[in-house]
N, C-alpha and C positions, 0 to 999 in steps of 0.2 A: 812446252809440255813434254814430259817424258814419254818416249814411245813405249808401247806395250812390250813387256818382256817376252821374247820368243826364243826358246832354247830347245835343243833336242833333249828328249827325256833321258836322264842319266841312269846308270845302274846304281841303285841305292843300297847302302849297307843295312844289315839287320840291326834292330827291328824296324828301321824306318821304311824299309820296302813294304812292310805290312801296315804300318801306321799311316804313311803318306804316299800310297801308290799313285803314280802319275805326276808326282811333284816335278816341276820343270827344273828344279835346282836340288842338288844334293846339299842339304842343309848342314852337313858336317864340313863341307868344303875340303874334304880329304884329310881332315885333322882328327886324330884320335885324342883321347884324354891326355896322354903324355905329351903329345905335340902341342896341345892347347896350353898346357901348364908351362910349356917352354917359350911361349910367345912373349916377347919383350915389349915394353912401352916404346912409343915412337921417339925419334930424336927430338930433343928440345931446341927450339929456335932461340937465338940470342934475344934477350929482353923479355922472354916469356913471363918469368916470375915478376919482374918489375912492373910489367903492364897490368897483370892481374891485381897486384897489390895496390897499384894506383887507382884502379877501378873500385876496389873494395873501400879504400879510404874515402873516395868521393861519395860512394853510396852511403856510408855511415853518417855523412854530414847532412843528409836529406831528411827533413821532418816527414813522417809518414802521413800525417793529417787524416787519420782514420775516421770514417763515418760508418756506423753499424746499423743494420736493419735486421732485427730479430725475425727468425722464420720458424722457431719452435724446437721441441725436444726431439733428438734422434738418439734412441738408446740411452746411454749414460751421459749424453752431452747436450747442452743447450747450444743451438746453432744460430748464427747470424750470417748475413752477407756483409762483408766488409769492403769498402772502397778505400784505396790508399794510393799514395803517390809513389810511382816507380821510376825507373830510369828515364831520363829525358823529360821529366814532368808528366809522364803518362799516368792517367788515373786508371788503375786496374782494380778488378773485383776478385774476391776470394771468399770462401766459406771460413768462418772462425767458429770453432767448437770448444766450449769450456765445460769441464766436468761438473755435473750437477751435484751440489751438496758436498763436494770434496775440494779441498785446496789442491791446486795442481802442483805436481812434483817436477814436471818437465814440460817444456814446450816442444812441439813437433812441427816441423815444416814438411808437408807431405805433398810431393809433386806427382805428376801423372805422365802417361804416355802420349803419343802423338794423336790419339783419338780424342784428346781433351778429357774433360770430366763433366759428367752430368749431375753428380751429387757427391757428398763426402762418403768415404769408405773407411771404416774403422777396424778392418781385420788385423792390421799391424800396429794398432794404437793401444797403449795401456789405458785403463779406465780413468786413471788419475792424470792423464796428459791433457794439456791445453794444445789445441791443434789449429794450424792454419793450412787450408787446402788451396794454395794459389793456383789459378788457372793461367797458363802462359799467355802472353800478349798475342792477340789475334785468334786464339782458339776458344771453342765452345766449352761449356755452355755460357759462361759469364762474360767472356771478352772477345766474342766473335768479331773479327775484322778490326779490332782496336790495336793499332800499332804494327800489324803484320797481317798477311793473308791467312785464311782459315783452313786451307788444305795443306797437308804435310809436304807435298812436292813443291808447293810455292813457298811455304813458310821456311823450309830448310835452305832455300836459296835467297831469301829476302835480305838485302843489304850485304850480300857476299862480296861486293866490290871493294870493301874496306874492312880492316880489322876492327875499326871503331864502330861500324854500323851493322855488322853481321848479326842477324837475329838470334843465332844460337848463343852468342856471347851476351847479347842484351837480355835474353831470357834467363841466363845464369845470373846476371847482375840483378834482375828482378827478384830473384830468390832472397837476396840480402835485404831488399826492401820489404819483402813479405815477412821476413824474420823480425825486422824493426817494427812492422805493423802489429805483429802478434805481441811483442814485448810492450808496445805502447798500450794496447788494450789491457794487458795484465797489469801494467803499472798504474793505470787509471783506477783499477779495482782495488789494488793494494800496492803501494810503492815497493814493498818488499818483494813483489813478484816481478818487478821490472827488469831484474837481471837473472831470471830463471835460466838454468842451463837449457840449451837447445839440442835437438836431435833431428837429423834429416832422413827422410824416407823418399825414394823416388824409383819409378820403374821405367825402363826403356828410355824414351826421350828425357823423362824426369830424372832417371839415374845418371844419364850423361851430363845434363846441365848441373846436377847436384855434385858430381865428381869435379866439375869445373869450378863450382862455387865454394864448396865446403873448406878446401885447404886454406883459404885466405881470410876466414872469418872465425875468430877465436871464441865466438859465442857458442859454437857447436862443440858438443862433447862426444859425438858419435854419429854414425851414418849407416844406412843400408841402401845399397844400389842394386836393384834387381834388373837383370839382363840389360846392363847399361849400354847406350849407344855412344857414338862420337869418339870411340877409342881406336887408336892405331889406323889413322887415315892412309898410311902407306899401304897397308893390306886392304882396307875397305875399298879403296879406289880400284882394286883389281878383282873385286868379288861382286858379281851380279847379285841382286837381292830384290825382294818385293817391297822393301820399306823405303823410307825417305832417302837412304843412302844411294838408291838407284838414280834419283834426280841429281844428286851431287856428282855421281860418277859421270853421267852424261854431260853435265855442265862443265866439269873440269876438263873433259876430253876436248871441248871446244874453247875453253877459256883457262889454259894452264896456269895463268897468273893467279887464279883463285886458290891454287895449292898453298901459297904462302899464308893466305887468310885462314885456311883450315888448320895449318900448323899451330896457330895461336889459339885454336879451339879444340885441341886434342885432349880428350878426357884422360887418356892413359898417362900423358905427361903431367897433367894436374895432379893425378893420384900420387905421383912420387913426392908431392909436397904435403901429403896428409900427415896430421899429427894426432889423430884420434882413432880409437878402435873402429874398424870399418868392416861391415859384413857385405860381401859381394856375392850375388847369386848369378851364376853363369849357366848357360844352356849348352849341351853337347850338339844339339841340332837347332838351327834357327835360320829360316830363309828370309826373315825380316831384318834381323840384326845379326850379321855373320858372327859366329862364336869367337873367332880369333880376336875381334875387337873387344868383345866382352872380357875375355880372359886377359887381354892386355891391360885393362883397368885394374883387375885383380893383381896382375904382375906389378903395376905401379905402386899399389899399396904395399906389396911385399918388399919392393925396393925401398920404400920409405921406412918400413920397419927395420930392414937390415941396415939402414943408414943411421940408426940410433934415435930416430924421432919417437914420439909416443904413439905412433900408429901401430895397429895390430890387425892383421888380416884374419877374418873368419870367412872362409870360402865354402859356399854351398854349390853343388852341381846338380842342375835339373836335367832330366832326360831330354827336354825340348823346351823351346820358348816361342811365344807368339803363336801358339797352336794348341789344339786340344789333343790329348793323347791318353792311352791307358795309364792309370796311376796318377794322373795330374792332380786330382782333388786331394789325394793323400800327400803328395809332395808339397802342394801349396799350403795345406793345413799345417804341416811341419814347419814350413818357411814362415808362416804368419806367427806361429808361437815362438819361433827362434828370434824373429825381429823383436817381439815384445820383450823377450828375455834379454836381448842385446841392449835394448833401451835401458832397462833396469840396471844392468851391469855397468853401462857407460855412465849413468848418473851416479851410482855408488862410487865408481872409480874417480869421477871428477870431484866428489865430495870428500874423498879420503885425504888425510893430511899428507903433504909431500914428505918423502923419506928424507931423513937427515943423515949427514955423513957421520960415520962412527968415529969416536975418539976425540 
């Protein structure tokens, strides 16, 4: 178990000295906006892309074998609990929500943070989207203890002895299976919907595993990663925090060989392979997921865009993350609307004819 964090109270910069008095950690970690924007992705280990491509190809061969249990109407969507086959033959559960009375225009894979998910949340979802809300292996409410422990400090270390078994990677792979499950459900309703374009939404843990998964799956046409974790382990391992990263930091201190496993699960490296418009929401203050790691993921998208891929970074900066603060409701309302607009723009872009060479 991770020892309780005990640090001397730092001198906090404004306005955080008023917002979070007594915080044991300066959630800026000494980085201002310009310094955060300058954070680079981690170094890429040899074989990184080949490994993730092989996992993606293997996942696409698995039949989802979806079983649905209707649970009723939630707002504009009819919701069911879906059970589907995920990595290693694990049977995981998720919520599937189909727009009522409207043909879906896009499929959304909507992941969650390390607190798990108690119910679907539609704040970032267009009314005409079909959505799967996968719950990560091991986590509540639907998959407690299935395939991994149900607490973040244990979950984030599960299987860390091997690149092939680390639960962060397995959870990312499970997102591809969730995408297949959603398309299977849609295809059974109408074969024309079986190849609907997909969009990814994920926050914190979900943003991190989404950044790991999306680059290798051409079914996705766009993504939003909100305060994503698992970016820039070189920095994260030097930064005390109150999130799952603290368990990893303590583990690596005693088991330095785990550093190699983490290198193959760095979301900032994966982001350099993105080929779709991507919205990244990063926080200037966050004691749960240190901001430099979040901005490293955004930097990875920027590098992909500069490299001539079809990636395009839309960066939004929040005042803080994983905390309540003045103005939070306004910032989140803006972010929710921006994601819905980003979904619509990504779908339009994917449907547009490819430009032809002149002459």
